Structure formats: C-alpha cells, structure tokens
C-alpha positions as CSV (number, residue, x, y, z in Angstrom):
1,M,-61.3,353.3,93.4
2,K,-57.5,353.6,92.9
3,D,-56.2,356.4,90.7
4,I,-52.8,356.4,88.9
5,A,-53.0,360.1,88.0
6,D,-50.5,361.4,90.7
7,E,-47.8,358.9,89.6
8,Y,-48.6,359.6,85.9
9,F,-48.2,363.3,86.3
10,N,-44.9,362.8,88.3
11,V,-43.5,361.1,85.2
12,V,-45.1,363.6,82.7
13,M,-43.8,366.7,84.5
14,K,-40.3,365.4,84.9
15,Q,-37.7,367.9,83.9
16,P,-35.8,367.9,81.7
17,V,-38.3,366.3,79.4
18,P,-36.9,362.8,78.6
19,E,-36.2,361.6,75.1
20,P,-39.1,359.7,73.5
21,R,-37.6,356.2,74.1
22,E,-36.9,357.0,77.8
23,Y,-40.4,358.5,78.1
24,I,-42.0,355.3,76.7
25,S,-39.8,353.3,79.1
26,N,-41.1,355.4,82.0
27,M,-44.7,354.8,80.9
28,L,-44.1,351.1,80.6
29,S,-42.7,351.0,84.1
30,L,-45.8,352.8,85.3
31,W,-47.9,350.3,83.4
32,E,-46.3,347.4,85.2
33,K,-48.0,348.7,88.4
34,V,-51.5,348.6,86.9
35,K,-51.5,346.1,84.1
36,D,-53.3,343.3,85.9
37,N,-56.4,345.4,86.6
38,Y,-55.9,348.5,84.4
39,L,-59.6,348.9,83.6
40,E,-60.4,349.2,87.3
41,I,-57.9,351.9,88.0
42,L,-58.7,355.5,87.1
43,N,-56.6,357.3,84.5
44,T,-54.6,354.3,83.1
45,H,-55.8,355.4,79.7
46,L,-53.4,358.3,80.0
47,I,-50.5,355.9,80.0
48,V,-51.8,353.9,77.1
49,N,-52.4,357.1,75.1
50,D,-48.9,358.4,75.7
51,I,-47.3,355.2,74.7
52,I,-49.3,355.3,71.4
53,I,-48.4,358.9,70.7
54,Y,-44.6,358.5,71.5
55,S,-44.4,355.2,69.6
56,M,-45.9,357.0,66.5
57,K,-43.4,359.8,66.9
58,L,-40.6,357.3,66.9
59,G,-42.1,355.5,63.9
60,N,-42.5,352.3,65.9
61,L,-45.8,351.5,64.4
62,D,-45.9,347.9,65.7
63,L,-45.6,349.1,69.3
64,A,-48.2,351.8,68.6
65,E,-50.6,349.2,67.2
66,K,-50.2,347.0,70.2
67,W,-51.1,349.8,72.5
68,A,-53.8,351.2,70.3
69,K,-55.5,347.8,70.5
70,I,-55.1,347.8,74.3
71,S,-56.9,351.2,74.2
72,L,-60.0,349.4,72.8
73,G,-60.6,348.1,76.3
74,Y,-61.6,351.6,77.3
75,E,-64.4,351.8,74.7
76,G,-67.8,352.3,76.3
77,N,-66.2,353.2,79.6
78,T,-63.6,355.8,79.7
79,Y,-63.8,356.3,75.9
80,L,-67.3,357.3,75.0
81,L,-66.7,358.7,71.6
82,G,-64.7,356.0,70.0
83,E,-61.2,357.2,71.0
84,G,-59.8,353.6,71.1
85,N,-61.1,352.9,67.6
86,F,-59.7,356.2,66.4
87,A,-56.3,355.3,67.8
88,V,-56.3,352.0,66.0
89,G,-57.5,353.7,62.8
90,E,-54.7,356.2,63.0
91,V,-52.1,353.5,63.4
92,M,-53.5,351.4,60.7
93,Y,-53.5,354.4,58.4
94,A,-49.9,355.1,59.2
95,K,-49.0,351.5,58.5
96,G,-50.7,351.7,55.1
97,D,-53.5,349.3,56.0
98,M,-56.3,351.3,54.5
99,E,-58.9,348.6,54.9
100,K,-58.3,348.3,58.6
101,A,-58.1,352.1,59.0
102,K,-61.4,352.4,57.2
103,E,-63.0,349.8,59.4
104,Y,-62.0,351.6,62.6
105,F,-62.7,355.1,61.4
106,T,-66.2,353.9,60.3
107,K,-66.8,352.7,63.8
108,V,-65.8,356.1,65.2
109,Y,-68.0,358.0,62.7
110,K,-71.0,355.8,63.6
111,N,-70.4,356.6,67.3
112,S,-69.6,360.3,67.3
113,K,-69.8,361.6,63.7
114,T,-67.0,364.0,63.0
115,R,-66.1,365.1,66.6
116,L,-62.9,363.0,66.9
117,F,-61.8,363.9,63.3
118,K,-61.6,367.6,64.0
119,G,-58.1,368.9,63.7
120,K,-56.9,365.5,62.4
121,N,-55.7,364.4,59.0
122,P,-58.6,365.2,56.6
123,E,-57.7,362.1,54.7
124,Y,-59.3,360.0,57.5
125,L,-62.8,361.3,56.7
126,K,-62.2,360.9,52.9
127,L,-61.2,357.3,53.5
128,I,-64.7,356.6,54.8
129,G,-66.4,358.8,52.2
130,K,-67.4,361.6,54.5
131,K,-65.6,364.6,53.1
C-alpha cells in the first residue's frame, strides 16, 4: 500500500516554517497527488487534519468545514474514535451552528465517550448535556 508520510513530513519539517496560507497551499499541492484514491493511501488523513487546523487558525471556517467533511471518509477506518465527526463538530461550533455541532459531538460521544473531548473546549460536552 502506498504511503504519503515521507512527502508529508518533508512539507511539515520545512524551515523556516511557512505562514499558514502558504502551509495550506503546500498541503493542497500534496493533496493533488492523492485525491483520486486518498482512502487507499496511508497517512492522507494527516494532510486533511492539517488543512482543517490551519484553516481554523486563519478563521476560514468554510474551508475548514469542507475539509472536516472530507475527514468523515476516514471514519471506521483510520479514525476509530470519531475523529472526523469531532472535526466537523468543532467547525460547526466555531461557525455558530450549535444544532450541527451537537449532532456531530453526540456521534463522537456515542462512539468513544469523553476520550476525544479531553483537553478541548468544555463547552462541547455541555452542548450535548454531558458536563
């Protein structure tokens, strides 16, 4: 099975560290190499996760949402605890869509209880009535 990790880490370890927009651009270029069969290539979730994180840092919530929804493809495979659902929940929360955030956080809680919520915004659990 093909693995994108070496190419990914070449981008991640680049010095000096690129600005967030450039970093996203680098990740998108890497994504172009795997997009047609990303679920069949190891470690593509790292690219998706980084795009979500850096999009959130930039406040580009529409881009973060797009990639969080792509991350749902990893559920039950690479993501066994509900990481994709958690990513969508976080983005929906940041966008102020509490109904959608609640929907996704509830799925995460059903799958892994509080494990993914540890160290995160405590309001996420409050939203689903768990703390």
